[in-house]
N, CA, C, O and the ligand as a Tripos MOL2 file, in Angstrom:
@<TRIPOS>MOLECULE
protein
  297   295    75     0     0
PROTEIN
NO_CHARGES

@<TRIPOS>ATOM
      1 N           8.8520    1.2710   18.3030 N.3       1 MET1
      2 CA          9.6480    1.1830   17.0780 C.3       1 MET1
      3 C           9.2080    2.2840   16.1150 C.2       1 MET1
      4 O           8.0240    2.4140   15.8050 O.2       1 MET1
      5 N          10.1430    3.0480   15.6610 N.am      2 THR2
      6 CA          9.8270    4.1320   14.7370 C.3       2 THR2
      7 C          10.8040    4.1520   13.5620 C.2       2 THR2
      8 O          11.9550    3.7320   13.6750 O.2       2 THR2
      9 N          10.3170    4.6440   12.4560 N.am      3 GLY3
     10 CA         11.1770    4.8690   11.3060 C.3       3 GLY3
     11 C          11.1200    6.3350   10.9540 C.2       3 GLY3
     12 O          10.4170    7.1120   11.6010 O.2       3 GLY3
     13 N          11.8590    6.7150    9.9260 N.am      4 MET4
     14 CA         11.8450    8.1150    9.5280 C.3       4 MET4
     15 C          11.2270    8.2450    8.1450 C.2       4 MET4
     16 O          11.6090    7.5560    7.1990 O.2       4 MET4
     17 N          10.2620    9.1490    8.0570 N.am      5 CYS5
     18 CA          9.6360    9.4130    6.7670 C.3       5 CYS5
     19 C          10.6590   10.0420    5.8240 C.2       5 CYS5
     20 O          11.2340   11.0820    6.1460 O.2       5 CYS5
     21 N          10.8950    9.4200    4.6580 N.am      6 PRO6
     22 CA         11.8810    9.9700    3.7150 C.3       6 PRO6
     23 C          11.4070   11.2630    3.0600 C.2       6 PRO6
     24 O          12.1850   11.9760    2.4260 O.2       6 PRO6
     25 N          10.1280   11.5490    3.2230 N.am      7 PHE7
     26 CA          9.5630   12.7330    2.5790 C.3       7 PHE7
     27 C           9.6620   13.9670    3.4690 C.2       7 PHE7
     28 O          10.1620   15.0070    3.0440 O.2       7 PHE7
     29 N           9.1720   13.8440    4.7390 N.am      8 CYS8
     30 CA          9.1580   15.0180    5.6130 C.3       8 CYS8
     31 C          10.1200   14.8820    6.7900 C.2       8 CYS8
     32 O          10.2340   15.7910    7.6120 O.2       8 CYS8
     33 N          10.8140   13.7420    6.8670 N.am      9 LYS9
     34 CA         11.8410   13.5150    7.8950 C.3       9 LYS9
     35 C          11.2600   13.4100    9.3060 C.2       9 LYS9
     36 O          12.0050   13.4700   10.2850 O.2       9 LYS9
     37 N           9.9400   13.2550    9.4200 N.am     10 GLU10
     38 CA          9.3200   13.0800   10.7330 C.3      10 GLU10
     39 C           9.3680   11.6050   11.1180 C.2      10 GLU10
     40 O           9.4760   10.7320   10.2560 O.2      10 GLU10
     41 N           9.2870   11.3310   12.4330 N.am     11 ALA11
     42 CA          9.2620    9.9560   12.9090 C.3      11 ALA11
     43 C           7.9150    9.3240   12.5900 C.2      11 ALA11
     44 O           6.8660    9.9410   12.7680 O.2      11 ALA11
     45 N           7.9620    8.0750   12.1120 N.am     12 VAL12
     46 CA          6.7460    7.3260   11.8010 C.3      12 VAL12
     47 C           6.6920    6.1210   12.7320 C.2      12 VAL12
     48 O           7.5850    5.2740   12.7290 O.2      12 VAL12
     49 N           5.6210    6.0600   13.5330 N.am     13 GLU13
     50 CA          5.5080    4.9650   14.4900 C.3      13 GLU13
     51 C           5.0520    3.6920   13.7910 C.2      13 GLU13
     52 O           4.1070    3.7200   13.0030 O.2      13 GLU13
     53 N           5.7110    2.5900   14.0720 N.am     14 LEU14
     54 CA          5.3680    1.3040   13.4670 C.3      14 LEU14
     55 C           4.7310    0.3990   14.5080 C.2      14 LEU14
     56 O           5.0530    0.4700   15.6940 O.2      14 LEU14
     57 N           3.8220   -0.4560   14.0480 N.am     15 LYS15
     58 CA          3.2230   -1.4370   14.9470 C.3      15 LYS15
     59 C           4.2780   -2.4580   15.3770 C.2      15 LYS15
     60 O           5.2650   -2.6860   14.6780 O.2      15 LYS15
     61 N           4.0440   -3.0690   16.5450 N.am     16 LYS16
     62 CA          4.9720   -4.0950   17.0180 C.3      16 LYS16
     63 C           5.0270   -5.2770   16.0580 C.2      16 LYS16
     64 O           6.0320   -5.9820   15.9630 O.2      16 LYS16
     65 N           3.9080   -5.4730   15.3430 N.am     17 THR17
     66 CA          3.8280   -6.6070   14.4220 C.3      17 THR17
     67 C           4.3100   -6.2550   13.0260 C.2      17 THR17
     68 O           4.2320   -7.0790   12.1150 O.2      17 THR17
     69 N           4.8080   -5.0350   12.8510 N.am     18 ALA18
     70 CA          5.2420   -4.5910   11.5280 C.3      18 ALA18
     71 C           6.3630   -5.4840   11.0160 C.2      18 ALA18
     72 O           7.2400   -5.9160   11.7630 O.2      18 ALA18
     73 N           6.3010   -5.7440    9.7200 N.am     19 LYS19
     74 CA          7.3570   -6.5510    9.1090 C.3      19 LYS19
     75 C           7.7190   -5.9560    7.7520 C.2      19 LYS19
     76 O           7.0060   -5.1110    7.2110 O.2      19 LYS19
     77 N           8.8300   -6.4120    7.2290 N.am     20 GLU20
     78 CA          9.2900   -5.8860    5.9460 C.3      20 GLU20
     79 C           8.2300   -6.1030    4.8730 C.2      20 GLU20
     80 O           7.6480   -7.1830    4.7660 O.2      20 GLU20
     81 N           7.9900   -5.0690    4.0880 N.am     21 GLY21
     82 CA          6.9870   -5.1480    3.0380 C.3      21 GLY21
     83 C           5.6550   -4.5550    3.4530 C.2      21 GLY21
     84 O           4.8040   -4.2870    2.6040 O.2      21 GLY21
     85 N           5.4610   -4.3450    4.7660 N.am     22 ASP22
     86 CA          4.2080   -3.7290    5.2230 C.3      22 ASP22
     87 C           4.1500   -2.2690    4.7930 C.2      22 ASP22
     88 O           5.1750   -1.6200    4.5830 O.2      22 ASP22
     89 N           2.9320   -1.7760    4.6690 N.am     23 LEU23
     90 CA          2.7510   -0.3690    4.3260 C.3      23 LEU23
     91 C           2.3420    0.3980    5.5760 C.2      23 LEU23
     92 O           1.5080   -0.0700    6.3510 O.2      23 LEU23
     93 N           2.9200    1.5620    5.7710 N.am     24 VAL24
     94 CA          2.5560    2.4410    6.8730 C.3      24 VAL24
     95 C           2.2750    3.8220    6.3010 C.2      24 VAL24
     96 O           2.7350    4.1610    5.2110 O.2      24 VAL24
     97 N           1.5190    4.6120    7.0470 N.am     25 VAL25
     98 CA          1.2060    5.9600    6.5870 C.3      25 VAL25
     99 C           1.8280    6.9630    7.5570 C.2      25 VAL25
    100 O           1.6070    6.8900    8.7660 O.2      25 VAL25
    101 N           2.5970    7.8880    7.0230 N.am     26 CYS26
    102 CA          3.1900    8.9370    7.8380 C.3      26 CYS26
    103 C           2.0760    9.8760    8.2930 C.2      26 CYS26
    104 O           1.3690   10.4680    7.4770 O.2      26 CYS26
    105 N           1.9360   10.0020    9.6180 N.am     27 LYS27
    106 CA          0.8710   10.8610   10.1350 C.3      27 LYS27
    107 C           1.1730   12.3410    9.8900 C.2      27 LYS27
    108 O           0.2570   13.1620    9.8700 O.2      27 LYS27
    109 N           2.4260   12.6790    9.7090 N.am     28 ALA28
    110 CA          2.8020   14.0780    9.5310 C.3      28 ALA28
    111 C           2.4300   14.5980    8.1450 C.2      28 ALA28
    112 O           1.9260   15.7130    8.0110 O.2      28 ALA28
    113 N           2.6860   13.7720    7.0940 N.am     29 CYS29
    114 CA          2.4400   14.2650    5.7360 C.3      29 CYS29
    115 C           1.4540   13.3990    4.9730 C.2      29 CYS29
    116 O           1.0530   13.7530    3.8650 O.2      29 CYS29
    117 N           1.0520   12.2530    5.5520 N.am     30 GLY30
    118 CA          0.0380   11.4220    4.9110 C.3      30 GLY30
    119 C           0.5640   10.5360    3.8020 C.2      30 GLY30
    120 O          -0.2180    9.9110    3.0850 O.2      30 GLY30
    121 N           1.8660   10.4720    3.6520 N.am     31 THR31
    122 CA          2.4500    9.6660    2.5860 C.3      31 THR31
    123 C           2.4350    8.1860    2.9640 C.2      31 THR31
    124 O           2.7880    7.8220    4.0860 O.2      31 THR31
    125 N           2.0270    7.3390    2.0250 N.am     32 GLU32
    126 CA          2.0630    5.8990    2.2510 C.3      32 GLU32
    127 C           3.4710    5.3960    1.9800 C.2      32 GLU32
    128 O           4.0620    5.6760    0.9370 O.2      32 GLU32
    129 N           3.9970    4.6450    2.9470 N.am     33 LEU33
    130 CA          5.3790    4.2030    2.8530 C.3      33 LEU33
    131 C           5.4700    2.6960    3.0510 C.2      33 LEU33
    132 O           4.6660    2.1060    3.7720 O.2      33 LEU33
    133 N           6.4520    2.0820    2.4070 N.am     34 GLU34
    134 CA          6.6960    0.6540    2.5770 C.3      34 GLU34
    135 C           7.8980    0.4480    3.4920 C.2      34 GLU34
    136 O           8.9100    1.1390    3.3820 O.2      34 GLU34
    137 N           7.7610   -0.5230    4.3980 N.am     35 ILE35
    138 CA          8.8870   -0.8650    5.2680 C.3      35 ILE35
    139 C           9.8310   -1.7590    4.4670 C.2      35 ILE35
    140 O           9.5220   -2.9190    4.1930 O.2      35 ILE35
    141 N          10.9600   -1.2190    4.1050 N.am     36 VAL36
    142 CA         11.9000   -1.9850    3.2920 C.3      36 VAL36
    143 C          12.9140   -2.7140    4.1630 C.2      36 VAL36
    144 O          13.5640   -3.6480    3.6950 O.2      36 VAL36
    145 N          13.0620   -2.3050    5.4230 N.am     37 SER37
    146 CA         13.9940   -2.9550    6.3270 C.3      37 SER37
    147 C          13.5810   -2.6500    7.7650 C.2      37 SER37
    148 O          13.0390   -1.5800    8.0420 O.2      37 SER37
    149 N          13.8390   -3.6020    8.6960 N.am     38 LEU38
    150 CA         13.4670   -3.3880   10.0990 C.3      38 LEU38
    151 C          14.6840   -3.1360   10.9880 C.2      38 LEU38
    152 O          14.5540   -2.4890   12.0270 O.2      38 LEU38
    153 N          15.8540   -3.6280   10.6080 N.am     39 LYS39
    154 CA         17.0470   -3.4440   11.4470 C.3      39 LYS39
    155 C          18.1820   -2.9250   10.5960 C.2      39 LYS39
    156 O          18.9020   -3.7310   10.0060 O.2      39 LYS39
    157 N          18.3790   -1.6340   10.5000 N.am     40 PRO40
    158 CA         17.5370   -0.5970   11.1000 C.3      40 PRO40
    159 C          16.2700   -0.3700   10.2810 C.2      40 PRO40
    160 O          16.1530   -0.8330    9.1470 O.2      40 PRO40
    161 N          15.3210    0.3560   10.8850 N.am     41 VAL41
    162 CA         14.0740    0.6350   10.1810 C.3      41 VAL41
    163 C          14.3330    1.6020    9.0260 C.2      41 VAL41
    164 O          14.8810    2.6910    9.2020 O.2      41 VAL41
    165 N          13.9170    1.1600    7.8430 N.am     42 GLU42
    166 CA         14.0170    2.0320    6.6730 C.3      42 GLU42
    167 C          12.6810    2.0590    5.9680 C.2      42 GLU42
    168 O          12.0840    1.0150    5.7050 O.2      42 GLU42
    169 N          12.2140    3.2550    5.6640 N.am     43 LEU43
    170 CA         10.9430    3.4160    4.9630 C.3      43 LEU43
    171 C          11.1990    4.0110    3.5840 C.2      43 LEU43
    172 O          12.0980    4.8310    3.3970 O.2      43 LEU43
    173 N          10.3870    3.5780    2.6240 N.am     44 ASP44
    174 CA         10.5490    4.1060    1.2710 C.3      44 ASP44
    175 C           9.1870    4.1210    0.5900 C.2      44 ASP44
    176 O           8.2400    3.4920    1.0650 O.2      44 ASP44
    177 N           9.0940    4.8280   -0.5030 N.am     45 TRP45
    178 CA          7.8400    4.8590   -1.2440 C.3      45 TRP45
    179 C           7.6000    3.5040   -1.8970 C.2      45 TRP45
    180 O           8.5310    2.9010   -2.4310 O.2      45 TRP45
    181 N           6.3700    3.0260   -1.8590 N.am     46 PRO46
    182 CA          6.0680    1.7780   -2.5830 C.3      46 PRO46
    183 C           6.3500    1.9530   -4.0560 C.2      46 PRO46
    184 O           6.1570    3.0380   -4.6050 O.2      46 PRO46
    185 N           6.8150    0.8690   -4.7160 N.am     47 LEU47
    186 CA          7.2130    0.9680   -6.1190 C.3      47 LEU47
    187 C           6.0370    1.2960   -7.0230 C.2      47 LEU47
    188 O           6.2100    1.9530   -8.0490 O.2      47 LEU47
    189 N           4.8220    0.8380   -6.6470 N.am     48 ASP48
    190 CA          3.6710    1.0430   -7.5290 C.3      48 ASP48
    191 C           3.0000    2.3930   -7.2920 C.2      48 ASP48
    192 O           1.8770    2.6210   -7.7410 O.2      48 ASP48
    193 N           3.6900    3.2830   -6.5870 N.am     49 ASP49
    194 CA          3.1100    4.5810   -6.2700 C.3      49 ASP49
    195 C           2.8450    5.4050   -7.5300 C.2      49 ASP49
    196 O           2.0060    6.3050   -7.5280 O.2      49 ASP49
    197 N           3.5690    5.0880   -8.6030 N.am     50 TYR50
    198 CA          3.4260    5.8770   -9.8230 C.3      50 TYR50
    199 C           2.0970    5.6200  -10.5260 C.2      50 TYR50
    200 O           1.6070    6.4670  -11.2730 O.2      50 TYR50
    201 N           1.5160    4.4430  -10.2800 N.am     51 ASP51
    202 CA          0.3110    4.0440  -11.0110 C.3      51 ASP51
    203 C          -0.9210    4.1030  -10.1270 C.2      51 ASP51
    204 O          -1.7070    3.1560  -10.1030 O.2      51 ASP51
    205 N          -1.1020    5.1880   -9.4060 N.am     52 GLU52
    206 CA         -2.2230    5.2790   -8.4810 C.3      52 GLU52
    207 C          -3.5590    5.0900   -9.1950 C.2      52 GLU52
    208 O          -4.4880    4.5190   -8.6220 O.2      52 GLU52
    209 N          -3.6670    5.5600  -10.4290 N.am     53 ASP53
    210 CA         -4.9250    5.4570  -11.1650 C.3      53 ASP53
    211 C          -5.3300    4.0030  -11.3930 C.2      53 ASP53
    212 O          -6.5220    3.7040  -11.4670 O.2      53 ASP53
    213 N          -4.3710    3.1030  -11.5040 N.am     54 GLU54
    214 CA         -4.6780    1.7050  -11.7790 C.3      54 GLU54
    215 C          -5.3530    1.0320  -10.6000 C.2      54 GLU54
    216 O          -5.9130   -0.0540  -10.7530 O.2      54 GLU54
    217 N          -5.3140    1.6460   -9.4350 N.am     55 ASP55
    218 CA         -5.9700    1.0670   -8.2650 C.3      55 ASP55
    219 C          -7.4710    0.9340   -8.4940 C.2      55 ASP55
    220 O          -8.1210    0.0830   -7.8870 O.2      55 ASP55
    221 N          -8.0160    1.7620   -9.3580 N.am     56 TYR56
    222 CA         -9.4570    1.7510   -9.5740 C.3      56 TYR56
    223 C          -9.8810    0.6670  -10.5720 C.2      56 TYR56
    224 O         -11.0690    0.3710  -10.6970 O.2      56 TYR56
    225 N          -8.9250    0.0820  -11.2730 N.am     57 ASP57
    226 CA         -9.2610   -0.8980  -12.3050 C.3      57 ASP57
    227 C          -9.9500   -2.1290  -11.7340 C.2      57 ASP57
    228 O         -10.7430   -2.7610  -12.4320 O.2      57 ASP57
    229 N          -9.6700   -2.4880  -10.4850 N.am     58 TYR58
    230 CA        -10.2200   -3.7280   -9.9410 C.3      58 TYR58
    231 C         -11.7420   -3.6840   -9.8890 C.2      58 TYR58
    232 O         -12.3940   -4.7280   -9.8710 O.2      58 TYR58
    233 N         -12.3160   -2.4750   -9.8630 N.am     59 GLU59
    234 CA        -13.7750   -2.3830   -9.8220 C.3      59 GLU59
    235 C         -14.3980   -2.9480  -11.0930 C.2      59 GLU59
    236 O         -15.5330   -3.4220  -11.0700 O.2      59 GLU59
    237 N         -13.6630   -2.9010  -12.2000 N.am     60 ASP60
    238 CA        -14.1810   -3.4340  -13.4590 C.3      60 ASP60
    239 C         -14.3760   -4.9410  -13.3900 C.2      60 ASP60
    240 O         -15.2100   -5.4900  -14.1100 O.2      60 ASP60
    241 N         -13.6130   -5.6210  -12.5300 N.am     61 ASP61
    242 CA        -13.7280   -7.0720  -12.4330 C.3      61 ASP61
    243 C         -15.1290   -7.4900  -12.0100 C.2      61 ASP61
    244 O         -15.5840   -8.5690  -12.3890 O.2      61 ASP61
    245 N         -15.8210   -6.6670  -11.2400 N.am     62 ASP62
    246 CA        -17.1680   -7.0130  -10.7850 C.3      62 ASP62
    247 C         -18.1080   -7.1910  -11.9670 C.2      62 ASP62
    248 O         -18.9490   -8.0900  -11.9650 O.2      62 ASP62
    249 N         -17.9710   -6.3440  -12.9680 N.am     63 TYR63
    250 CA        -18.8390   -6.4350  -14.1310 C.3      63 TYR63
    251 C         -18.5650   -7.7280  -14.9020 C.2      63 TYR63
    252 O         -19.4920   -8.3570  -15.4120 O.2      63 TYR63
    253 N         -17.3120   -8.1180  -14.9850 N.am     64 ASP64
    254 CA        -16.9720   -9.3490  -15.6840 C.3      64 ASP64
    255 C         -17.6380  -10.5530  -15.0220 C.2      64 ASP64
    256 O         -18.0870  -11.4710  -15.7080 O.2      64 ASP64
    257 N         -17.7030  -10.5510  -13.6870 N.am     65 ASP65
    258 CA        -18.3160  -11.6680  -12.9770 C.3      65 ASP65
    259 C         -19.7840  -11.8020  -13.3440 C.2      65 ASP65
    260 O         -20.3000  -12.9120  -13.4760 O.2      65 ASP65
    261 N         -20.4600  -10.6620  -13.5090 N.am     66 ASP66
    262 CA        -21.8820  -10.7080  -13.8520 C.3      66 ASP66
    263 C         -22.0940  -11.3880  -15.2020 C.2      66 ASP66
    264 O         -23.0220  -12.1810  -15.3610 O.2      66 ASP66
    265 N         -21.2520  -11.0870  -16.1550 N.am     67 TYR67
    266 CA        -21.3940  -11.6920  -17.4780 C.3      67 TYR67
    267 C         -21.1920  -13.2050  -17.3930 C.2      67 TYR67
    268 O         -21.8780  -13.9680  -18.0720 O.2      67 TYR67
    269 N         -20.2570  -13.6270  -16.5650 N.am     68 ASP68
    270 CA        -20.0050  -15.0560  -16.4280 C.3      68 ASP68
    271 C         -21.2380  -15.7760  -15.9070 C.2      68 ASP68
    272 O         -21.5000  -16.9160  -16.2890 O.2      68 ASP68
    273 N         -22.0030  -15.1150  -15.0320 N.am     69 ASP69
    274 CA        -23.1640  -15.7660  -14.4290 C.3      69 ASP69
    275 C         -24.1960  -16.1610  -15.4800 C.2      69 ASP69
    276 O         -24.6650  -17.2990  -15.4870 O.2      69 ASP69
    277 N         -24.5560  -15.2340  -16.3690 N.am     70 TRP70
    278 CA        -25.5960  -15.5930  -17.3310 C.3      70 TRP70
    279 C         -25.0890  -16.5190  -18.4280 C.2      70 TRP70
    280 O         -25.8690  -17.2160  -19.0770 O.2      70 TRP70
    281 N         -23.7940  -16.5190  -18.6230 N.am     71 GLU71
    282 CA        -23.2490  -17.4490  -19.6200 C.3      71 GLU71
    283 C         -23.3640  -18.8980  -19.1390 C.2      71 GLU71
    284 O         -23.5220  -19.8210  -19.9380 O.2      71 GLU71
    285 N         -23.2800  -19.0770  -17.8090 N.am     72 ASP72
    286 CA        -23.3680  -20.4250  -17.2550 C.3      72 ASP72
    287 C         -24.7550  -21.0320  -17.4340 C.2      72 ASP72
    288 O         -24.9020  -22.2510  -17.5110 O.2      72 ASP72
    289 N         -25.7710  -20.1700  -17.5010 N.am     73 ASP73
    290 CA        -27.1340  -20.6860  -17.6230 C.3      73 ASP73
    291 C         -27.3830  -21.3970  -18.9510 C.2      73 ASP73
    292 O         -28.2440  -22.2720  -19.0480 O.2      73 ASP73
    293 N         -26.6380  -21.0200  -19.9450 N.am     74 ASP74
    294 CA        -26.8800  -21.5630  -21.2770 C.3      74 ASP74
    295 C         -26.4680  -23.0410  -21.3890 C.2      74 ASP74
    296 O         -26.6110  -23.6420  -22.4540 O.2      74 ASP74
    297 ZN          6.0410   12.2380    6.2710 Zn       75 ZN75
@<TRIPOS>BOND
     1     1     2 1
     2     2     3 1
     3     3     4 2
     4     3     5 am
     5     5     6 1
     6     6     7 1
     7     7     8 2
     8     7     9 am
     9     9    10 1
    10    10    11 1
    11    11    12 2
    12    11    13 am
    13    13    14 1
    14    14    15 1
    15    15    16 2
    16    15    17 am
    17    17    18 1
    18    18    19 1
    19    19    20 2
    20    19    21 am
    21    21    22 1
    22    22    23 1
    23    23    24 2
    24    23    25 am
    25    25    26 1
    26    26    27 1
    27    27    28 2
    28    27    29 am
    29    29    30 1
    30    30    31 1
    31    31    32 2
    32    31    33 am
    33    33    34 1
    34    34    35 1
    35    35    36 2
    36    35    37 am
    37    37    38 1
    38    38    39 1
    39    39    40 2
    40    39    41 am
    41    41    42 1
    42    42    43 1
    43    43    44 2
    44    43    45 am
    45    45    46 1
    46    46    47 1
    47    47    48 2
    48    47    49 am
    49    49    50 1
    50    50    51 1
    51    51    52 2
    52    51    53 am
    53    53    54 1
    54    54    55 1
    55    55    56 2
    56    55    57 am
    57    57    58 1
    58    58    59 1
    59    59    60 2
    60    59    61 am
    61    61    62 1
    62    62    63 1
    63    63    64 2
    64    63    65 am
    65    65    66 1
    66    66    67 1
    67    67    68 2
    68    67    69 am
    69    69    70 1
    70    70    71 1
    71    71    72 2
    72    71    73 am
    73    73    74 1
    74    74    75 1
    75    75    76 2
    76    75    77 am
    77    77    78 1
    78    78    79 1
    79    79    80 2
    80    79    81 am
    81    81    82 1
    82    82    83 1
    83    83    84 2
    84    83    85 am
    85    85    86 1
    86    86    87 1
    87    87    88 2
    88    87    89 am
    89    89    90 1
    90    90    91 1
    91    91    92 2
    92    91    93 am
    93    93    94 1
    94    94    95 1
    95    95    96 2
    96    95    97 am
    97    97    98 1
    98    98    99 1
    99    99   100 2
   100    99   101 am
   101   101   102 1
   102   102   103 1
   103   103   104 2
   104   103   105 am
   105   105   106 1
   106   106   107 1
   107   107   108 2
   108   107   109 am
   109   109   110 1
   110   110   111 1
   111   111   112 2
   112   111   113 am
   113   113   114 1
   114   114   115 1
   115   115   116 2
   116   115   117 am
   117   117   118 1
   118   118   119 1
   119   119   120 2
   120   119   121 am
   121   121   122 1
   122   122   123 1
   123   123   124 2
   124   123   125 am
   125   125   126 1
   126   126   127 1
   127   127   128 2
   128   127   129 am
   129   129   130 1
   130   130   131 1
   131   131   132 2
   132   131   133 am
   133   133   134 1
   134   134   135 1
   135   135   136 2
   136   135   137 am
   137   137   138 1
   138   138   139 1
   139   139   140 2
   140   139   141 am
   141   141   142 1
   142   142   143 1
   143   143   144 2
   144   143   145 am
   145   145   146 1
   146   146   147 1
   147   147   148 2
   148   147   149 am
   149   149   150 1
   150   150   151 1
   151   151   152 2
   152   151   153 am
   153   153   154 1
   154   154   155 1
   155   155   156 2
   156   155   157 am
   157   157   158 1
   158   158   159 1
   159   159   160 2
   160   159   161 am
   161   161   162 1
   162   162   163 1
   163   163   164 2
   164   163   165 am
   165   165   166 1
   166   166   167 1
   167   167   168 2
   168   167   169 am
   169   169   170 1
   170   170   171 1
   171   171   172 2
   172   171   173 am
   173   173   174 1
   174   174   175 1
   175   175   176 2
   176   175   177 am
   177   177   178 1
   178   178   179 1
   179   179   180 2
   180   179   181 am
   181   181   182 1
   182   182   183 1
   183   183   184 2
   184   183   185 am
   185   185   186 1
   186   186   187 1
   187   187   188 2
   188   187   189 am
   189   189   190 1
   190   190   191 1
   191   191   192 2
   192   191   193 am
   193   193   194 1
   194   194   195 1
   195   195   196 2
   196   195   197 am
   197   197   198 1
   198   198   199 1
   199   199   200 2
   200   199   201 am
   201   201   202 1
   202   202   203 1
   203   203   204 2
   204   203   205 am
   205   205   206 1
   206   206   207 1
   207   207   208 2
   208   207   209 am
   209   209   210 1
   210   210   211 1
   211   211   212 2
   212   211   213 am
   213   213   214 1
   214   214   215 1
   215   215   216 2
   216   215   217 am
   217   217   218 1
   218   218   219 1
   219   219   220 2
   220   219   221 am
   221   221   222 1
   222   222   223 1
   223   223   224 2
   224   223   225 am
   225   225   226 1
   226   226   227 1
   227   227   228 2
   228   227   229 am
   229   229   230 1
   230   230   231 1
   231   231   232 2
   232   231   233 am
   233   233   234 1
   234   234   235 1
   235   235   236 2
   236   235   237 am
   237   237   238 1
   238   238   239 1
   239   239   240 2
   240   239   241 am
   241   241   242 1
   242   242   243 1
   243   243   244 2
   244   243   245 am
   245   245   246 1
   246   246   247 1
   247   247   248 2
   248   247   249 am
   249   249   250 1
   250   250   251 1
   251   251   252 2
   252   251   253 am
   253   253   254 1
   254   254   255 1
   255   255   256 2
   256   255   257 am
   257   257   258 1
   258   258   259 1
   259   259   260 2
   260   259   261 am
   261   261   262 1
   262   262   263 1
   263   263   264 2
   264   263   265 am
   265   265   266 1
   266   266   267 1
   267   267   268 2
   268   267   269 am
   269   269   270 1
   270   270   271 1
   271   271   272 2
   272   271   273 am
   273   273   274 1
   274   274   275 1
   275   275   276 2
   276   275   277 am
   277   277   278 1
   278   278   279 1
   279   279   280 2
   280   279   281 am
   281   281   282 1
   282   282   283 1
   283   283   284 2
   284   283   285 am
   285   285   286 1
   286   286   287 1
   287   287   288 2
   288   287   289 am
   289   289   290 1
   290   290   291 1
   291   291   292 2
   292   291   293 am
   293   293   294 1
   294   294   295 1
   295   295   296 2
@<TRIPOS>SUBSTRUCTURE
     1 MET1         2 RESIDUE 1 A MET
     2 THR2         6 RESIDUE 1 A THR
     3 GLY3        10 RESIDUE 1 A GLY
     4 MET4        14 RESIDUE 1 A MET
     5 CYS5        18 RESIDUE 1 A CYS
     6 PRO6        22 RESIDUE 1 A PRO
     7 PHE7        26 RESIDUE 1 A PHE
     8 CYS8        30 RESIDUE 1 A CYS
     9 LYS9        34 RESIDUE 1 A LYS
    10 GLU10       38 RESIDUE 1 A GLU
    11 ALA11       42 RESIDUE 1 A ALA
    12 VAL12       46 RESIDUE 1 A VAL
    13 GLU13       50 RESIDUE 1 A GLU
    14 LEU14       54 RESIDUE 1 A LEU
    15 LYS15       58 RESIDUE 1 A LYS
    16 LYS16       62 RESIDUE 1 A LYS
    17 THR17       66 RESIDUE 1 A THR
    18 ALA18       70 RESIDUE 1 A ALA
    19 LYS19       74 RESIDUE 1 A LYS
    20 GLU20       78 RESIDUE 1 A GLU
    21 GLY21       82 RESIDUE 1 A GLY
    22 ASP22       86 RESIDUE 1 A ASP
    23 LEU23       90 RESIDUE 1 A LEU
    24 VAL24       94 RESIDUE 1 A VAL
    25 VAL25       98 RESIDUE 1 A VAL
    26 CYS26      102 RESIDUE 1 A CYS
    27 LYS27      106 RESIDUE 1 A LYS
    28 ALA28      110 RESIDUE 1 A ALA
    29 CYS29      114 RESIDUE 1 A CYS
    30 GLY30      118 RESIDUE 1 A GLY
    31 THR31      122 RESIDUE 1 A THR
    32 GLU32      126 RESIDUE 1 A GLU
    33 LEU33      130 RESIDUE 1 A LEU
    34 GLU34      134 RESIDUE 1 A GLU
    35 ILE35      138 RESIDUE 1 A ILE
    36 VAL36      142 RESIDUE 1 A VAL
    37 SER37      146 RESIDUE 1 A SER
    38 LEU38      150 RESIDUE 1 A LEU
    39 LYS39      154 RESIDUE 1 A LYS
    40 PRO40      158 RESIDUE 1 A PRO
    41 VAL41      162 RESIDUE 1 A VAL
    42 GLU42      166 RESIDUE 1 A GLU
    43 LEU43      170 RESIDUE 1 A LEU
    44 ASP44      174 RESIDUE 1 A ASP
    45 TRP45      178 RESIDUE 1 A TRP
    46 PRO46      182 RESIDUE 1 A PRO
    47 LEU47      186 RESIDUE 1 A LEU
    48 ASP48      190 RESIDUE 1 A ASP
    49 ASP49      194 RESIDUE 1 A ASP
    50 TYR50      198 RESIDUE 1 A TYR
    51 ASP51      202 RESIDUE 1 A ASP
    52 GLU52      206 RESIDUE 1 A GLU
    53 ASP53      210 RESIDUE 1 A ASP
    54 GLU54      214 RESIDUE 1 A GLU
    55 ASP55      218 RESIDUE 1 A ASP
    56 TYR56      222 RESIDUE 1 A TYR
    57 ASP57      226 RESIDUE 1 A ASP
    58 TYR58      230 RESIDUE 1 A TYR
    59 GLU59      234 RESIDUE 1 A GLU
    60 ASP60      238 RESIDUE 1 A ASP
    61 ASP61      242 RESIDUE 1 A ASP
    62 ASP62      246 RESIDUE 1 A ASP
    63 TYR63      250 RESIDUE 1 A TYR
    64 ASP64      254 RESIDUE 1 A ASP
    65 ASP65      258 RESIDUE 1 A ASP
    66 ASP66      262 RESIDUE 1 A ASP
    67 TYR67      266 RESIDUE 1 A TYR
    68 ASP68      270 RESIDUE 1 A ASP
    69 ASP69      274 RESIDUE 1 A ASP
    70 TRP70      278 RESIDUE 1 A TRP
    71 GLU71      282 RESIDUE 1 A GLU
    72 ASP72      286 RESIDUE 1 A ASP
    73 ASP73      290 RESIDUE 1 A ASP
    74 ASP74      294 RESIDUE 1 A ASP
    75 ZN75       297 GROUP 0 **** ****
């Protein structure tokens, strides 16, 4: 099963277990793509692609957990 990369128009191979909403990476151009449809296969850019910087925000959550720990001791 293959789809077409909307960016470079190369074929992107999908896993047999691929389902709508899964993310795949085009090996030709390295673009991360979301499977928006399987019959026929359609690939598109994930909607949150614009906010790549926000991916790093989750690391801040670790610090919050530490503060919670010492607050519980009181
Ligand atoms: Zn591509």
